[in-house]
N, C-alpha and C positions, 0 to 999 in steps of 0.2 A: 772763772776766777773770782773768789769772793773779796779778798784783800786788795788794797791799793797797789798798782804796780810800781815797783822801787826801781830807781833810775840812777845811775852813775853818769856824770858828766866828765868826759876826758878832752880837756882842752876848753879854757874860759876866756876865749877871745871874742870877736865880733859876731859870730854865729851862735855861741852859746847865750848872748843876750836874749835871743828868742827862743831857742830850744828848751831853756830851763824854764822860762816863763809860760811856755806852751804845755810843757809837761805838768806844771801845777794847774794850769787852766783846763786841762783835759782830765783832771782828777788822779794823776799820779803824783809821785813825789821824788825829790832828789834826795839821795842818801850819801852821796860822796862826790867830790869835784876835785879834779887834778889840772894842773898846768906846769909850764915849765918857767914862767915869770915869777922870779923871787919876790917881786914888789907885791904879788897877790897872795902870798902864803900867808895863812893865818887869818885872812879875811872872810868874813861871811859872803856867801854867794849873793846876798842882796846888794852888795857893792857892785855887782855886774848887772843883775836884772832889776834893781830898784825895789822899793817897798820895805816892809818890816823884815827883820832877821829871819832866817830860816832854820837857824841852828846847824848850819852845815858850812864847814870851813873849807876853803880851797887849800890844798896841800901839793907838794911836789909830786910829779908823775913817777918819781922813783919809789915812792911810798904805795903805788897803786896796788900791787900784788897783796900787800899785807892788809890794806884798808878794804879792798874788795873781798878778800876772803872772810873779813870780819862783818862787813855789812850786807854781804850776799845779795846784791842787786839782781832783779830779773833781767835787766838789760842795761848795756853801757852804750852812750851816745858819744861817738868819736868825732870831734870837729877840730881837726888840727892841720894836716897837710894834704897836698893834693896828689901825691904819687903814693902807690901802693907800698913800695919799699919804706917809705917814711911813715907810714902808719902801721907798719907791720908789728913793732913791739906792742902797741895798744892792743891790736887784734890777738896777738899771741898770749898775752896775759889773761885775756878774756877766755880764749879757747882753752888754756891751760887749766883755768878754774870752772869751766863749764857755764860761763856767763854769756848770754846772748849779746850781740854787738852790731850796732848800724852805724855807718860813717858817711859823712858828706864828702870824703874822698872821692873825687871824680874818676880815678882809675878803678876804685873798688866796685863801681857800677858794673863792671864786666871784666874783672882783671884776667880771666882765663885766657883772653886773647892778646895780652900784652905782657903779662908775668906769670905763666903757668906754673913755674916752679914754685913760688911762694904760695900761690892759690892752692895748689895740691897739698902743700905742706899743711898750710892752715885748715884745709878741708878735712884732712885725716886727723888732725888733732881735735877739731870741732865735733867730728863724729865719734871719736873715742869718748869725749867728755859729755856728749850730749846736748850741745848748744848750737845756736844757728849764728852765723856771721853773714853780713850783707852790706852793701852801699846803696845809698839812695839819695834824693834831692830834687832839684829842679828838673833834671834830666829824666827822672823816673816817669813824670807826666808829660811834660812839653817837648821833650825829644824822644820818648818811648811810648807810654800808653796812648796817648793822644793820637800818634801817628798810626799805631796798631789799630786803634778804633776807627780811624777813617779808612784804613786799608780793609777793614771788614765791611765796609759798605761799597767797595769797587769791585766790579766785575772782573776786570783784568789789569794788571800792574806792569808797566814797563820800566819805570823808573820812580824812585823816591828822592826828592831833592829838598834839602833843608839847609836853613842858615839862621844862627842865633848869635846876638851880639850882647855883650855885658860889660859893666864898668869894673875893672880890676880893683878900684878903689873900695869897692864894697866888701871885699872878701879878705882882705889881709896881705901881708907882705909875702907869704909863700907862694900865693896864686900869681901875684903882680910878677915876681921874679920868674916863674914857671913860664910866663908869657914874654919874656925878655924885654919887659918895660923898663925904660931907662937907658937901654944899651945903644951904642952907636950902631950904625948899620953893619959896620965891620965885625963888631963884637956879636951882633945877632947872627950874622952868617956863620960865624965860627961856633958859637955856643949853643944856638938853637936850631937854625936851619940844617947844619950840617948832618944831623942825626937822620935825615931822610935822604941824604945824598949818596945812597948806598944801593947795591943790588938786593933783589929779593932774598937771595940766599944769605947775604950779610945781616939783612934786617931780622930774618928768622933766627939766625945764630945769636944776635943781640938779645931778641926776645926770650930765648930759651935761657940765656944768661942771666935774665932778670935785669938787664941794663937798659932797655928800651925807654925812650921817653915819649910816651903817646900823647897826642892831644885829646881832648876830652871826647870828641867824635870818633876816635878809634874805638873806644870802648862802647860808645852808643850805637855805632853800626853793628858791632858784634851782638849787642843786647837786641836790637831790631831784628836781625837775621834770625837769631834764636827764637824769638817770639813769634815771628811769621813763619817759622819752620823752613827758613831758607838754608842752603849748604853754600858756605863761602868758599870760593874757589881762588879768589886773589883780592888783596887789599893794599892800597897804597896811601901815603900821606904826604902832603905838601905844605910847608908853613912858609908864610910871607910876612915880613914886617909891615906894621901900620905906622904911619907917621901923621903929623899935624903941622899946619902952616905957622902956628905961633908956639912960643915956650908954654908949657903947662905944669904947674906946680901939683906934685903928688904928695898927698899928706900920709899915704901908707908907705911909699918908698922914702919919705924925707927929703925929697929932692925935687929940682925943677928939671923936667924933661925937655931938653933943648929942641927947638923947631927943626924938623928933619930927622931927629933921632927916633928910635923905636918906642912908641907909646905902647906897643903890645904886638899881638901878631893874629894873623888869620890862618887857620889850619884846614885844609880841605882833604877829607878822606873819602876815598872812592872804593866802593866794595862791589866785586862782580860775584854773582851767584850761579850755581849748576842751573837754576831755574829760570835763568835769563832776566832776573830783576837786577837792576843796577840801584845801589843806595849811594848817594853822594851828598855828604853833609859838610857843612862849615861852621866853625865856631870862630867868633871875632871877639876877643878879649883884650881890652886897651884901657889906657887912662883917658877918659872922655874929655872933649873939648865942651865949650858950653852950648854948643848946637846939636851935641849927639845924645842919643838915648837908647835904652835897651829895645830890642826888637826881636822876635821870634817868627820866623816864615817858613812854611813846609808846603810843598806841592807834591801830590801823587799824580803821576802822568799815566794814563791808561784809558780805560773805559768806565766812567767818564774821568776827566782831569777834575782834581779838587785841591783848592789853595786854602790855607788857614794862616792868618796873620794875626799876631798879638803884639801890640804896641805898648811900650812902657810896663812891662810886667815887673812886679815887685820881686824880683828873683831871689833875694836874701830871705824875705819872709815866706816866700813860696817854697823855697828849699827846706826851710825849718819846719814849716808846717807839714810837709811831705813826709819828713823824718819822723816827727812825733806821731802822725797818724798811721805811719807803717808800723808802729811799735807791737800791736797786736799780731800782725801778720807774721812778723819775724819770730815772735814767741810761738805762734802755731805752726811755723814751719818745720820741715825735716831737719835733722841735724846735718852740719856741714856748712861749707860756703855756698850759699844759695842765692843767685841774683834774683832781682825782684821780677824778671820776666817769669819766673816759675810761680810767683805769688798771685793772689788774686788782684784784680783791678783795684786800685786804691779807692777807698769810700771816705766819705765825710763822716767824722766821729761825733755823732749828736749826744752820746752818752760818755760816762767815764771809761777810760781805756780798757779797764779791766773786764767790763761788760763784754768785750769782743773776743777774749781769750777762751778758747775752748778747753 
């Protein structure tokens, strides 16, 4: 590819501060930007990322189809919500116009095991228009490719166990609410934990209807199983509220979370496979107390045992860098909804992004 890659930014919140800047610094350019916040409409994207005016004005997402059809970007970065159903409209307009799209939506990482109906619908649309849709971010490397690489150095695996924690303050209100932050324990039990107090048959029925609320690890376990060539026979999820001993103010929620109320949640997903390998992963997302910090820890049990621990990872920046570095892979991939487990192991981009497009 000889020309600069043209990128559209769908969602101009916290994550876009980095994705848009990284796009420019990797030799590509932003040609359109959308949001739902009326206070941002008409403003140059430099008001989000800093620096000189870029000549790109933020407009309403309601204008996305018209502007995308005019600007014809090579790819659209979607940084809005955490649930696949909530990002569907953004994916749909891209699929309709034949524009590649990559999203930080956590469920979009492997939505085929939590919302197969919408995934199949988008997959068909993307195949027809000849574009590629996917989800990526922090989990692409630190919950996915890193673990798959460690597995490649292991003779025999009995179990893969992982745990990752992150501060919901860093990601915006949609993620914080999805984790039950700010709810009383009674509210958490009713609004969050209740989704998994069902039989396997009831859960599958909810999944088929597109109404299931997966934790991030639900999709990660599906991704890992697919990447490692494992056949999933059974998968369960359990969510538990997290609390703190003192009141904590949340700038994202705009409220004080009272001591003993839910600061967020821990979700444990256990996956059994036909090959006898168990994947047990936990994600802990909450409003942090002053003594808490991000941590990522995974252990592969087998011959031999191997543990990797990453303390204080910059999850926001790592998420955004992963998305931008993935752009050439998405453009090169086959049409359809394609999880990154089908794409090459992510590489550091030493040259302009268009250099890596076939």
